[in-house]
C-alpha positions as CSV (number, residue, x, y, z in Angstrom):
1,M,14.8,33.6,97.8
2,S,17.6,34.3,95.1
3,F,21.2,34.6,96.4
4,D,24.7,33.7,95.1
5,I,25.4,30.1,96.3
6,A,29.3,31.2,96.1
7,V,28.8,33.8,98.5
8,L,27.0,31.2,101.0
9,R,30.0,28.9,100.5
10,L,32.6,31.8,101.1
11,N,30.6,32.8,104.1
12,I,30.4,29.4,105.8
13,E,34.1,28.8,105.4
14,Q,35.1,32.2,106.7
15,L,32.7,31.6,109.6
16,C,34.0,28.2,110.4
17,K,37.6,29.6,110.1
18,D,37.0,32.7,112.4
19,R,35.7,30.2,115.1
20,G,38.5,27.8,114.5
21,I,36.3,24.8,113.6
22,S,35.7,22.4,110.6
23,I,32.8,22.7,108.2
24,N,32.1,18.9,109.4
25,A,32.2,20.0,113.1
26,M,29.5,22.8,112.2
27,A,27.4,20.2,110.5
28,E,27.5,17.9,113.3
29,G,26.9,20.8,115.5
30,I,23.8,21.7,114.0
31,G,22.4,18.4,113.3
32,I,22.7,18.4,109.4
33,R,24.3,15.3,107.6
34,Q,27.5,16.2,106.3
35,S,26.6,15.0,102.7
36,T,24.1,18.0,102.9
37,I,26.8,20.7,103.8
38,S,29.3,19.1,101.4
39,G,26.7,19.3,98.7
40,I,26.6,23.1,99.4
41,M,30.4,23.5,99.7
42,V,31.1,21.7,96.5
43,G,28.3,23.4,94.5
44,R,26.2,20.2,94.0
45,S,23.4,21.8,96.0
46,K,22.4,25.1,94.4
47,N,19.3,25.8,96.5
48,P,19.5,24.7,99.9
49,T,16.3,24.5,102.1
50,I,15.4,27.4,104.4
51,Q,15.6,24.9,107.3
52,V,19.3,24.3,106.5
53,L,19.8,28.0,106.2
54,W,18.2,28.6,109.6
55,R,20.2,26.2,111.2
56,I,23.6,27.4,109.9
57,A,22.5,31.2,110.6
58,D,21.6,30.2,114.1
59,F,24.6,28.3,114.8
60,F,26.7,31.3,114.1
61,G,24.3,33.9,115.7
62,I,23.7,35.8,112.4
63,T,20.8,36.4,110.1
64,I,20.0,34.3,107.1
65,D,20.4,37.5,104.9
66,A,23.9,37.8,106.4
67,L,24.8,34.3,105.9
68,V,23.8,34.6,102.1
69,G,25.4,38.0,101.5
70,R,22.2,40.1,101.2
71,S,23.0,42.3,104.1
72,N,25.9,43.4,106.2
73,S,23.9,43.0,109.4
74,T,25.1,40.2,111.7
75,S,22.0,39.9,114.1
76,S,18.3,39.6,113.8
77,E,18.1,42.7,116.2
78,D,20.1,44.8,113.8
79,T,17.7,43.7,110.7
80,A,14.7,44.7,112.8
81,I,16.1,48.2,113.7
82,Q,17.0,48.8,110.0
83,A,13.3,47.7,109.2
84,V,11.9,50.2,111.5
85,V,14.1,53.3,110.3
């Protein structure tokens, strides 16, 4: 999977801001070490695992594609509908 890590960082920041939570609170909420999220946010981790992306996307109720900026869709149902059309 190829995507722009900067878009992922911006999306995580915006999602946390929109929900009034810190990035550390999000990491704790999804059971991922803060150092893992910190690595993504400061650019140390340029290729997070699919498991990390799934957890973040699930936490915010969006698709991985939406999280990494590959789609404007915010739900897996929307993605499924688009795939059929």
